[in-house]
C-alpha positions as CSV (number, residue, x, y, z in Angstrom):
1,Q,40.0,-18.9,-25.8
2,L,41.0,-15.2,-25.8
3,V,38.1,-13.1,-24.5
4,L,39.5,-9.6,-24.5
5,D,42.8,-8.4,-25.8
6,T,43.7,-5.1,-24.0
7,K,46.5,-3.8,-21.8
8,S,45.3,-3.0,-18.3
9,Y,46.5,-3.4,-14.8
10,R,43.2,-4.4,-13.2
11,F,40.1,-6.1,-14.5
12,A,36.7,-6.8,-12.9
13,I,34.1,-9.0,-14.5
14,S,30.4,-8.2,-13.8
15,P,28.5,-10.7,-11.6
16,D,26.5,-12.0,-14.6
17,G,29.7,-12.3,-16.7
18,T,28.6,-10.1,-19.6
19,Q,30.8,-7.0,-18.9
20,V,34.3,-6.1,-17.8
21,A,35.5,-2.9,-16.2
22,F,39.2,-1.8,-16.4
23,S,41.3,1.3,-16.5
24,E,42.8,2.5,-19.8
25,K,45.2,5.3,-20.7
26,Q,43.6,7.7,-23.1
27,G,46.0,10.5,-24.0
28,E,47.5,11.9,-20.7
29,E,44.7,10.5,-18.5
30,N,43.5,7.2,-17.2
31,R,39.8,6.4,-17.7
32,L,37.5,3.7,-16.4
33,V,36.1,1.7,-19.3
34,I,33.2,-0.8,-19.4
35,V,33.1,-3.3,-22.3
36,S,30.6,-5.9,-23.3
37,L,32.3,-9.3,-23.4
38,S,29.9,-10.6,-26.1
39,D,30.8,-8.1,-28.8
40,K,33.8,-6.3,-27.3
41,K,32.1,-2.9,-27.7
42,V,32.7,-0.1,-25.2
43,I,29.5,0.5,-23.2
44,K,30.7,3.5,-21.1
45,T,33.8,5.4,-20.4
46,F,34.3,7.4,-17.1
47,S,36.8,10.1,-16.3
48,M,38.4,9.7,-12.9
49,A,38.7,12.4,-10.3
50,E,42.5,12.0,-10.3
51,K,43.1,12.0,-14.1
52,T,46.6,10.5,-13.8
53,G,45.7,8.3,-10.9
54,R,45.8,4.5,-11.1
55,I,43.1,2.0,-10.1
56,S,44.5,-0.3,-7.5
57,E,41.3,-2.3,-7.0
58,I,37.9,-2.5,-8.7
59,V,34.9,-4.6,-7.7
60,W,31.4,-4.9,-9.2
61,M,28.5,-4.6,-6.7
62,P,26.3,-7.7,-6.5
63,D,23.5,-6.2,-8.5
64,G,25.8,-5.6,-11.5
65,K,24.7,-2.0,-11.9
66,S,27.6,-0.3,-10.2
67,F,31.1,-0.8,-9.0
68,I,33.6,0.6,-6.5
69,Y,37.2,1.2,-7.0
70,V,40.3,2.4,-5.1
71,L,42.2,5.2,-6.9
72,E,45.9,5.9,-6.1
73,N,47.2,9.3,-6.9
74,Q,50.2,9.6,-9.3
75,E,52.8,9.7,-6.5
76,H,51.2,6.6,-4.9
77,K,50.9,8.5,-1.6
78,T,47.1,8.6,-1.2
79,N,44.3,6.2,-2.0
80,S,40.6,7.2,-2.3
81,L,37.5,5.0,-2.5
82,W,35.0,5.8,-5.2
């Protein structure tokens, strides 16, 4: 069964399985988006420090209240942990 139909490079499902985090291009910048899996509604959208950067890895913390991600800059020369 299809759960979410969106184009993204990386997904991370929350520990309780109710939310998904992924990056999404909005205009000229990439943003981090949190979506409820039950109703497919956007819960929160975050701007990233490197607006054209790409998330290479994203992981929810065990409590399900936060996550960490690795952001590559546009030239793929540096990575930063957020």
